[in-house]
N, C-alpha and C positions, 0 to 999 in steps of 0.2 A: 502493498500500499504506499511505504514511504516514496517509493520510486513514481509512483503516480503522481505525486504531488509536486514532483518536479517540473510536470508539464500542466497541472491544472492545479487553479486555487481551490475548487471546491467541488465536491461531486452531489448531484441532486439524485435521491435514490428512493423508492416506496417505502413507508414506514411499516405498513401493514398489507397483507394479502388481497384485503378487501375494504371496501368504505367502511366508515365509523359503523359500529354495531348500533343497533336501537336499545334504549333504555330497559334492561332485564332482559335481554337477549342470551341464551346460554350456549349456543352453536352457530358456526359459520358454513356457508357452503362453499366449498372451494376445491375446483377441477370435480365436481360430480360427486365429493364424499360430504358429508355432515361429521364437521370435527367440533370439539370443545373449543370453544371462544377463549377463554383467559389464556390457555398455554399458548395457542396458536396466533395470539394477535399480534403479538411482538416479535414474531417469527423473523422478519428482515431487519429488526433492529438489534438484535442479540449478537449477531458477530462483529458488529460496528462496536457496540459496546463493550465486548469482550477485548478487544485490541486497543481501547481506550483512546479511540479518537473522538474529537469534541464534535457535537451534533446539536443542531437546534431542529425540532419537530413543529411543522406546520401543518394546519388543516387548510387544503386547496379546494375551493368551492368551483367545480369545472359547470356546472350546470344547477338545476334547481333541488338535486337529490341530496344527500347527505355527503359530507366532506370527504376527500381523501388525503390520507395522511402523508407527508413526504417529510424524508430528512434530507436535511443540508450538512453534508459533512466536510468537515476541514481538517487540514494538518494538523500535527501535534501543537499545542498552545497558541492554534490561530482560532481560538473561540470567537473572537472580534469578527472573521470574516463571515463567520455562520449566522452570528446575530445579527451583522449588518445586510446581508442577505435576507434573511428574515424578515427584517424592518423594511426594505423594499418591497418584497411582496404585500406586505400590510399596506403599505402607502399607495400601492397600484390597486390594491382592492381583490388582489387575488387570493391573499391568506387572511383570514377573519375568524373571530369566534364564533 
C-alpha cells in the first residue's frame, strides 16, 4: 500500500458492500445470499483498519435512496488529506448526513 501512495494522494473505496441498512435490519442480501448484517457490514473497512491507514468514511447520496458508504483512505500520518477531501464532498453536497 505504501508504494501506491507514492503515486496517489488518496484512495476512494466502498465502505460497505451494500447501501445503508434500515433501522432494525438484521440481514443483508449480497450476491444472492442472506447474511447477518453486523459482521458483514464493515467487510471493506476491516483490511484498511488492520494495516492502520487513516480513513474518513462519508455517506454519499447518489439518488433518493439510502446512502452509500465511501471511505477516503490516505497515506500514514496524512489524516489531513482524508478530512479535507471529506469536507470538499460535503461542501459540494455529495456527502451529507
